[in-house]
N, C-alpha and C positions, 0 to 999 in steps of 0.2 A: 953352569947354567944351561938349561936345555934350549936348543934352537927351535925355531918355528917348525922346521921339517920333522924333528923328533916328536913335537907335540902333535903334529898331524898324524904321524904313524901310530902313536899311542891311541889317539882318538879313533883311528880306523880299526885298530885291533879290538878296542873295547866294544865298538859297534858291531863288529863281526861276531864276537863272542855272545853278545846279547841277542843277535838275530839267530844264531845257531840254537840257543836255548828256547827262544820264543819268536817264531817267524813273524807273528803279528805285531811285535813291538815296534815303536817308533823311536827314533833317536834324535837328539838335538846336539848341535855342535857347541864348542866352548864359546865361540863368538856370539852365537844366539843367546846363550845363557848370560853372557856379559851384557848384551843389549837389554835383556829382560831386567837384569838387576839395575842397570842405569835408568830404565824407564820407571821402575818402581821407586827408586830414590827420588827422581825428579818429580814424580807424581805426589809422593809424600811431602816433599818440600813445598810444592804448590798448594797442597791442601792445608799445610800449616800456615802459610801466608794468608790464604783465603779465610781461615778460621780467625786469625789475628785481626784482619781487617773487619770481619763481621763483628767481633767483640768490641772493637773501637767504635764502630758505627752504632752498636747497641748502647754503649755508654753515652755517646753524644746524644742519642735520641732520648735517653732517660734524663740527661741534664736539661735538655730543652723542655721536656715534660714537667720537670720540677720548677722551671722558670715561668711556665705558662699554664697554671692549673685552670682547667675548664670545668664548669659544672656538668655533671653527668659522666665525666671521664675519670674513672678510678685509676690511680697511679699503678696499683698492683695488677689490675686486670688488663690495662691497656699498654703498659710499658714493661712490667716484669714478666708477665705471662708465664708464671710457674717456673721462671728461670732466674732467681735472684743471684746477684754477684756481690762479692766483697771488694773487688778491685776499685770500683768507683767510690764507695763510701770511705774506704781507707785513705785514698789519695785526696779526696775532698776534705776530710778532717785534717790531714797533714798540711794541705795548702792553706786552709783557713787558719790554722795555728800559726803558720809562717807569716801570712799577710797581716794578721792581728799584731804580732810582735814587731814586725818591721815597720808597719804603718804607725804603731804607737811610738817607736823610737824616733822616726822621722818627724812626727807631729810634735813631740817634746822638744826636738832640736829646733824646729821652726819657731816654736813659741818663745824660745829663749835666745833667739839669734840676736836680738837687740841689746841683750845684757852683756856688757863687757867682762863681767866677772864670771860668766858661765863658761864652763869647759865641758864639752860633750864627752860622755863615756857611754858606750853601748850597754844597754840593760838586757843582758842575755837571759836573766832569770825569767823574763816575760815569755820567752819561747817555751820554757818548761811549763809555766803556768797555763799558757794558752793551749798547749798540747794536752795537758792533764785535764783541763776543763772540757775541751772539745771531745776527746775520746771517751771520757767518763760519761758525758751526756749522750753520746752517740751509741753507747753500749748498755749502760745501766738503765737508762729510762726505757728503751725498747724491751729490755729484759723484764722490768717491772710491769710494763704494759702487757707483754705477752703472757706473763704469769697470771695477771689479773683476768685477761680474756679466757685463759684456760680454766680458771676457777669459775668464772661466770658461765662458761660453756657447760661445765659439769652441773651447774644448778638449773640452767634453762637450755632446752634443746634448740631454741630459736636464736641463740647468740652464736655467731660464727667466730672464727679465729684464723689468723694467718700463721705460717710457720715463723720460727724465731729469725731465720735468715731474711725472710720477706719483711719482717718488722724492722730489722736493723737496716735493710736496704732502703726502705722508705725514709727513715730518719736520716740516714747518711746523705741521700740525694736532696733532701729538703734543706740541708745546710748550705748548699752551693750558693744560694742567692746572697749569703752573708760575705762571700769572698769579694765580689766587686763593691759591696757596701762598705767593707772595712777599708778598701782603698780610697773610696770617695770620701770617707770620713777625714781625710787629710785636708779637705777644704775647711778653712778656719771660719766657719759660720755655724753657730750653735743651732739655729732654727733649721738650717739645711740638714745638719747631721741627724737631728731628731726626726725630720721628715723622711729621710732615707731609711732610718731605722723602722719607722712605722710601715713604710711600703714593703720593706724586706720581710718584716715579721708577718704582715698580712699575706704576702705571697707564700711564704714558707708554711705558715699555719694553715692556709687553705689546702696545701698538698696533704697535710696530715688529716685534716677534717674530712676531706673528700675521700681519702683512702680508708679511714676507719668508721665513717658514718654507716656504710652498709652493714657492718658487723654489729653496731651498737643500736641501730634504730629498732630492732626487734626486742630489745631489753626494756625494762621499766623506764618510764620517763625520768624519774629522779636519778637513776643510775646512769642513764645515757647523758643527761646534762652534766652530771658531776664528772664523768669521765672525759667528756669533750672539754669542759672547763679546765680540768687538770692538764690535759694535753696542751691546750693553747697557752695556759698560764706559765707552764714550765718553759715553753718555747720562747715566749716573750721575756721571761725572766732571764734566760740565757742571753738574749740580745741586749737587754738593758744592763745586765751585769758587765758584759764585755765593753759596752760603750762607756760606762762610768769608771771602770777600772783602767782600761787601756787608753782612753781618750779623755780623761778628766782634765778640766781646765783649772789650773792652779790659781788661787786668788792672788791678785796683784798686791804686793806689799810695798809700802812707802818707805824708802830708806831713811834711817834716823838722821837727824841733823848732826852736823859736825859739832863737837863740843865748843869750838871757838866761835861758831856762828850761833849766837844767842840773840834773843830779842833785846834791843837796846831800850833801857828805861829813859823816860824824859828827864832832862837835867833838873835838879832842885835848885831853885834860885834862893840864895841866902842874902839877907840884907847886909849892906856894907857896914863895917864897924863904925865909921864916922857918922853915917846916917842913923845908926842905931843909938848912938850916944847923944844925938842932937835932941833938945827939948821940943816937945810938940807946941806949935803955935796955936794960940786961940784964934 
């Protein structure tokens, strides 16, 4: 292994040869090169951390925008800004599927806690069903809507369209409000559950309507109303379907009576034989 003195002499010899060939050349030492490499590595690491923090802040800002839709603020224009992401929609769908399945299992266990014959067993198939329904809705419905807008755009120059990723991003973030709603559905009050569903569907549907209204308002009135009605109806249908399937209240059944416990018939009074044979007195 070369010592530091040897490295210095080699470095000096290389610099002397370079200056002999080109007197105007400048040389840098090995220590300077190492310092430059260290600075470049640390700068790249800091830029990566800054970029990650920026992405997380952007996702949180978009989640807040999906929870508080305001008239006149288009989700695509004010929050996506031509920079859609799939990170937020993917994890929102995964979290929603998980909370639906877990909350459904907990709700079922709480409902049957007073039944001594009930033995709890986790219903893992609900995780699969919740994930399948959520991801199919978050991808297939935006795909159909994007294709329809592309078709209408070809027929009318006044109809606009978003990119497919922007459409998926809007639908993905609009589902976030159902995550806290599915947790609050654990409260065993039917009227409160339906009220929470109505509020969540209104907020989530408003995000979609405010996002796609600028594209549809230039189309014919029947086409615009039909498209908006389809968007809102499918969104409400998803919420109602999840509520009825994952949080359905089973009808209370009256246990059958024990065969030994039967209704007692009143005793039949028979006349005494002696009284029956006695003649009637006038």
